[in-house]
N, CA and C of each residue as an Amber inpcrd file, in Angstrom:
protein
   330
 -29.4810000 -40.1500000  12.1180000 -30.0120000 -40.5040000  10.8040000
 -29.4670000 -41.8600000  10.3880000 -30.1800000 -42.5110000   9.4750000
 -29.7900000 -43.8660000   9.0640000 -28.5100000 -43.8720000   8.2440000
 -28.1600000 -42.7510000   7.6030000 -26.9360000 -42.7070000   6.8010000
 -25.6850000 -42.8230000   7.6700000 -25.7960000 -42.5130000   8.9440000
 -24.6480000 -42.6570000   9.8470000 -24.3740000 -44.1240000  10.1610000
 -25.3870000 -44.9670000  10.0410000 -25.2340000 -46.3840000  10.3530000
 -24.5680000 -47.1630000   9.2240000 -24.6470000 -46.6420000   8.0230000
 -24.1150000 -47.3760000   6.8740000 -22.6240000 -47.6760000   7.0290000
 -21.7830000 -46.6830000   7.3330000 -20.3560000 -47.0150000   7.4920000
 -20.1070000 -48.0410000   8.6000000 -20.8730000 -47.9570000   9.6750000
 -20.6820000 -48.9120000  10.7690000 -21.1070000 -50.3160000  10.3580000
 -22.1210000 -50.4130000   9.4980000 -22.5610000 -51.7250000   9.0170000
 -21.5970000 -52.2920000   7.9850000 -21.0050000 -51.4250000   7.1840000
 -20.1000000 -51.8720000   6.1290000 -18.7110000 -52.2350000   6.6450000
 -18.3180000 -51.6440000   7.7500000 -16.9580000 -51.8530000   8.2490000
 -16.6150000 -53.3370000   8.4390000 -17.4550000 -54.1420000   9.1010000
 -17.1090000 -55.5700000   9.2440000 -17.0360000 -56.3000000   7.8980000
 -17.9340000 -55.9550000   6.9810000 -17.9180000 -56.5860000   5.6670000
 -16.6510000 -56.2230000   4.9040000 -16.2760000 -54.9610000   4.9280000
 -15.0640000 -54.5200000   4.2420000 -13.8210000 -55.1650000   4.8470000
 -13.8060000 -55.3010000   6.1600000 -12.6740000 -55.9510000   6.8290000
 -12.5940000 -57.4250000   6.4280000 -13.7380000 -58.0800000   6.3440000
 -13.7690000 -59.4860000   5.9260000 -13.2440000 -59.6250000   4.4990000
 -13.6630000 -58.7560000   3.6070000 -13.1950000 -58.7920000   2.2220000
 -11.6940000 -58.5280000   2.1380000 -11.1990000 -57.6040000   2.9560000
  -9.7690000 -57.3010000   2.9680000  -8.9670000 -58.5210000   3.4260000
  -9.4350000 -59.1890000   4.4840000  -8.7520000 -60.3920000   4.9840000
  -8.7690000 -61.5130000   3.9480000  -9.9000000 -61.6880000   3.2660000
  -9.9890000 -62.7190000   2.2290000  -9.0100000 -62.4330000   1.0950000
  -8.9010000 -61.1660000   0.7030000  -7.9650000 -60.7970000  -0.3630000
  -6.5230000 -61.0570000   0.0670000  -6.2100000 -60.6970000   1.2970000
  -4.8690000 -60.9340000   1.8280000  -4.5640000 -62.4350000   1.8670000
  -5.5190000 -63.2250000   2.3230000  -5.3080000 -64.6740000   2.3980000
  -5.1480000 -65.3000000   1.0140000  -5.9160000 -64.8330000   0.0250000
  -5.7480000 -65.3420000  -1.3470000  -4.3580000 -65.0030000  -1.8780000
  -3.9040000 -63.7950000  -1.5980000  -2.5730000 -63.3860000  -2.0670000
  -1.4820000 -64.2140000  -1.3950000  -1.6170000 -64.4610000  -0.1120000
  -0.6290000 -65.2800000   0.5950000  -0.6410000 -66.7200000   0.0760000
  -1.8070000 -67.2260000  -0.2570000  -1.8900000 -68.5830000  -0.8070000
  -1.1940000 -68.6520000  -2.1640000  -1.4000000 -67.6590000  -3.0140000
  -0.7110000 -67.6370000  -4.3120000   0.7960000 -67.5390000  -4.1040000
   1.2150000 -66.7310000  -3.1450000   2.6340000 -66.5820000  -2.8410000
   3.2140000 -67.9030000  -2.3450000   2.4720000 -68.6130000  -1.4890000
   2.9280000 -69.9180000  -0.9880000   3.1460000 -70.8870000  -2.1540000
   2.2090000 -70.9240000  -3.0930000   2.3270000 -71.8370000  -4.2300000
   3.4820000 -71.4500000  -5.1450000   3.6860000 -70.1550000  -5.3460000
   4.8220000 -69.7050000  -6.1530000   6.1450000 -70.0850000  -5.5000000
   6.2180000 -69.9090000  -4.1790000   7.4390000 -70.2820000  -3.4570000
   7.6810000 -71.7850000  -3.5260000   6.6200000 -72.5600000  -3.3860000
   6.7540000 -74.0150000  -3.4790000   7.3120000 -74.3930000  -4.8400000
   6.7790000 -73.7750000  -5.8800000   7.2500000 -74.0550000  -7.2390000
   8.6850000 -73.5680000  -7.4380000   9.0020000 -72.3910000  -6.8950000
  10.3150000 -71.7950000  -7.1200000  11.4250000 -72.3660000  -6.2640000
  11.0800000 -72.8480000  -5.0720000  12.1160000 -73.3300000  -4.1590000
  12.0840000 -74.8370000  -3.9530000  10.9270000 -75.4480000  -4.1600000
  10.7970000 -76.8790000  -3.9020000  10.7540000 -77.2110000  -2.4210000
  10.6300000 -76.2050000  -1.5630000  10.5770000 -76.4150000  -0.1140000
   9.2910000 -77.1750000   0.2270000   9.4310000 -78.4330000   0.6200000
   8.2740000 -79.2970000   0.8460000   7.4120000 -78.8440000   2.0200000
   7.9740000 -78.0590000   2.9270000   7.1600000 -77.5500000   4.0410000
   6.0450000 -76.6480000   3.5290000   6.2460000 -76.0690000   2.3370000
   5.2370000 -75.1820000   1.7650000   4.0810000 -75.9550000   1.1380000
   4.1650000 -77.2860000   1.1060000   3.0380000 -78.0910000   0.6150000
   1.8520000 -77.9820000   1.5760000   2.1410000 -77.7390000   2.8330000
   1.0970000 -77.6340000   3.8500000   0.3560000 -76.3060000   3.6900000
  -0.9370000 -76.3430000   3.3330000  -1.6720000 -75.0860000   3.1530000
  -1.8620000 -74.3150000   4.4600000  -1.5700000 -74.9450000   5.5800000
  -1.7420000 -74.2880000   6.8800000  -0.4650000 -73.6100000   7.3720000
   0.5540000 -73.5150000   6.5090000   1.8050000 -72.8770000   6.9170000
   1.4990000 -71.4410000   7.3560000   2.2070000 -70.9840000   8.3730000
   1.9280000 -69.6580000   8.9390000   2.2040000 -68.5510000   7.9350000
   1.3910000 -67.5160000   8.0200000   1.5300000 -66.3660000   7.1220000
   2.9020000 -65.7200000   7.2820000   3.3620000 -65.6080000   8.5150000
   4.6680000 -64.9930000   8.7650000   5.7780000 -65.8130000   8.1150000
   5.6310000 -67.1360000   8.1150000   6.6470000 -67.9920000   7.4920000
   6.6570000 -67.8040000   5.9760000   5.4760000 -67.6510000   5.3800000
   5.4010000 -67.4030000   3.9360000   6.1270000 -66.1050000   3.6040000
   5.8750000 -65.0680000   4.3730000   6.5240000 -63.7790000   4.1230000
   8.0300000 -63.8640000   4.3450000   8.4460000 -64.5670000   5.3930000
   9.8750000 -64.7150000   5.6790000  10.5780000 -65.4770000   4.5500000
   9.9690000 -66.5620000   4.0830000  10.5680000 -67.3370000   2.9930000
  10.5980000 -66.5320000   1.6970000   9.6160000 -65.6700000   1.5040000
   9.6050000 -64.8000000   0.3270000  10.7950000 -63.8580000   0.3620000
  11.0390000 -63.2530000   1.5170000  12.1940000 -62.3590000   1.6530000
  13.5000000 -63.1080000   1.4080000  13.6270000 -64.3030000   1.9780000
  14.8420000 -65.0950000   1.7690000  15.0360000 -65.4070000   0.2900000
  13.9540000 -65.7810000  -0.3780000  14.0290000 -66.1140000  -1.8000000
  14.4590000 -64.8970000  -2.6090000  13.8410000 -63.7630000  -2.3470000
  14.1630000 -62.5530000  -3.1070000  15.5920000 -62.0890000  -2.8510000
  16.0410000 -62.1920000  -1.6100000  17.4130000 -61.7730000  -1.2940000
  18.4460000 -62.6880000  -1.9440000  18.0770000 -63.9400000  -2.1730000
  19.0160000 -64.8970000  -2.7710000  19.1300000 -64.7240000  -4.2830000
  18.2370000 -63.9490000  -4.8720000  18.2760000 -63.7570000  -6.3200000
  19.4370000 -62.8440000  -6.6930000  20.1040000 -63.1450000  -7.8060000
  21.2090000 -62.2760000  -8.2360000  20.6840000 -60.8940000  -8.6200000
  21.4770000 -59.8850000  -8.3480000  21.1230000 -58.5120000  -8.7030000
  21.7180000 -58.2160000 -10.0740000  20.8710000 -58.0850000 -11.0970000
  21.3710000 -57.9040000 -12.4690000  22.3220000 -56.7220000 -12.6370000
  22.1140000 -55.6530000 -11.8820000  22.9810000 -54.4800000 -12.0650000
  24.4160000 -54.7300000 -11.6080000  24.6400000 -55.7800000 -10.8130000
  25.9950000 -56.0660000 -10.3310000  26.7190000 -57.0920000 -11.2100000
  26.0800000 -57.5480000 -12.2860000  26.6780000 -58.5750000 -13.1380000
  27.3580000 -57.9630000 -14.3540000  28.3850000 -58.6520000 -14.8150000
  29.0220000 -58.2780000 -16.0800000  28.0380000 -58.5960000 -17.2070000
  28.1560000 -57.9300000 -18.3480000  27.1950000 -58.1490000 -19.4430000
  27.0230000 -59.6150000 -19.8430000  28.1270000 -60.3660000 -19.9230000
  27.9910000 -61.7720000 -20.3200000  27.3070000 -62.6010000 -19.2280000
  27.5600000 -62.2560000 -17.9540000  26.8820000 -62.9550000 -16.8580000
  25.3850000 -62.6490000 -16.8780000  25.0520000 -61.3970000 -17.1490000
  23.6530000 -61.0020000 -17.2270000  22.9560000 -61.7510000 -18.3620000
  23.6310000 -61.8610000 -19.4910000  23.0540000 -62.5790000 -20.6300000
  22.8050000 -64.0450000 -20.2710000  23.7690000 -64.6660000 -19.5770000
  23.6010000 -66.0610000 -19.1610000  22.4440000 -66.1990000 -18.1690000
  22.3540000 -65.2550000 -17.2180000  21.2720000 -65.2830000 -16.2330000
  19.9170000 -65.1770000 -16.9280000  19.8000000 -64.2330000 -17.8460000
  18.5310000 -64.0510000 -18.5460000  18.1820000 -65.2740000 -19.3890000
  19.1740000 -65.8870000 -20.0140000  18.9240000 -67.0910000 -20.8130000
  18.4540000 -68.2390000 -19.9180000  19.0910000 -68.3920000 -18.7370000
  18.6620000 -69.4430000 -17.8000000  17.2280000 -69.2080000 -17.3430000
  16.9180000 -67.9570000 -17.0100000  15.5540000 -67.6420000 -16.5670000
  14.5420000 -67.8950000 -17.6820000  14.9070000 -67.5440000 -18.8920000
  14.0130000 -67.7740000 -20.0310000  13.7470000 -69.2690000 -20.1990000
  14.8260000 -70.0710000 -20.2000000  14.6660000 -71.5200000 -20.3650000
  13.8600000 -72.1140000 -19.2130000  14.1280000 -71.6420000 -18.0050000
  13.4030000 -72.1360000 -16.8440000  11.9150000 -71.8120000 -16.9580000
  11.6090000 -70.6050000 -17.3540000  10.2100000 -70.2130000 -17.5330000
   9.5400000 -71.0080000 -18.6380000  10.2760000 -71.2430000 -19.7030000
   9.7430000 -72.0220000 -20.8210000   9.4420000 -73.4500000 -20.3730000
  10.3810000 -74.0560000 -19.6220000  10.1650000 -75.4210000 -19.1240000
   8.9700000 -75.4740000 -18.1730000   8.8570000 -74.4690000 -17.2880000
   7.7330000 -74.4380000 -16.3480000   6.4080000 -74.3160000 -17.1020000
   6.3870000 -73.4870000 -18.1270000   5.1790000 -73.3230000 -18.9390000
   4.8280000 -74.6280000 -19.6460000   5.8200000 -75.2790000 -20.1970000
   5.6040000 -76.5480000 -20.8890000   5.0760000 -77.6060000 -19.9190000
   5.6400000 -77.6520000 -18.7170000   5.1860000 -78.6210000 -17.7140000
   3.7390000 -78.3400000 -17.3140000   3.3950000 -77.0640000 -17.1510000
   2.0090000 -76.7170000 -16.8060000   1.0550000 -77.1160000 -17.9160000
   1.4460000 -76.8430000 -19.1590000   0.5960000 -77.2050000 -20.2950000
   0.4140000 -78.7220000 -20.3520000   1.4850000 -79.4700000 -20.1130000
   1.4000000 -80.9340000 -20.1310000   0.4700000 -81.4320000 -19.0270000
   0.5720000 -80.8510000 -17.8150000  -0.3250000 -81.2390000 -16.7200000
  -1.7730000 -80.9280000 -17.0770000  -1.9890000 -79.7560000 -17.6590000
  -3.3420000 -79.3650000 -18.0540000  -3.9190000 -80.3650000 -19.0450000
  -3.1490000 -80.6860000 -20.0770000  -3.6260000 -81.6190000 -21.0950000
  -3.8320000 -83.0170000 -20.5190000  -2.9550000 -83.4360000 -19.6330000
  -3.0590000 -84.7570000 -19.0110000  -4.3190000 -84.8660000 -18.1600000
  -4.7070000 -83.7580000 -17.5320000  -5.8250000 -83.7820000 -16.5920000
  -7.1870000 -83.5480000 -17.2340000  -7.2420000 -83.3820000 -18.5430000
  -8.5350000 -83.1910000 -19.2070000  -9.3070000 -84.5060000 -19.1400000
 -10.4990000 -84.4750000 -18.5270000 -11.2830000 -85.7120000 -18.4290000
 -11.6670000 -86.2240000 -19.8180000 -11.5000000 -87.5050000 -20.0210000
 -11.8960000 -88.1310000 -21.2740000 -10.9410000 -87.9170000 -22.4290000
  -9.8470000 -87.2210000 -22.1850000  -8.8840000 -86.9910000 -23.2650000
  -8.1480000 -88.2880000 -23.5600000  -7.8780000 -88.5070000 -24.8120000
  -7.1270000 -89.7110000 -25.1880000  -5.7220000 -89.3090000 -25.5750000
  -4.8300000 -90.1920000 -25.3560000  -3.4360000 -89.9470000 -25.7100000
  -3.2290000 -90.3930000 -27.1570000  -2.4820000 -89.6090000 -27.9320000
  -2.2050000 -90.0330000 -29.3070000  -1.2990000 -91.2620000 -29.3020000
  -1.4750000 -92.0760000 -30.3090000  -0.6340000 -93.2710000 -30.4350000
   0.8020000 -92.8370000 -30.6870000   1.7290000 -93.5200000 -30.0610000
   3.1390000 -93.1960000 -30.2740000   3.5800000 -93.8090000 -31.5890000
   4.3600000 -93.0720000 -32.3590000   4.8140000 -93.6050000 -33.6460000
   5.7220000 -94.8130000 -33.4410000   5.6880000 -95.7520000 -34.3960000
   6.5230000 -96.9710000 -34.2590000   7.9900000 -96.6740000 -34.3840000
């Protein structure tokens, strides 16, 4: 019957969609690592998938474990992360505004 052919026809399409989703996720991970580590090798969009995963593990293992910190150290860590995130957000907003076509810059006060 023709209903038996449907799964066989869909299998290649589903596999293609799964690979595309995996590749998009790896690309986002590569960009996050580039932003978080500054590793210039990650600028290359052709970097191997295994290398992206390996660098992700290295990055995560290098992060401090909050449960092992004293309360004041944890507070300092959280404050640093907050400031870092705030600066990154501000930089992204500035890039976005700078890249708007036809946008004019306000005059600087005297």
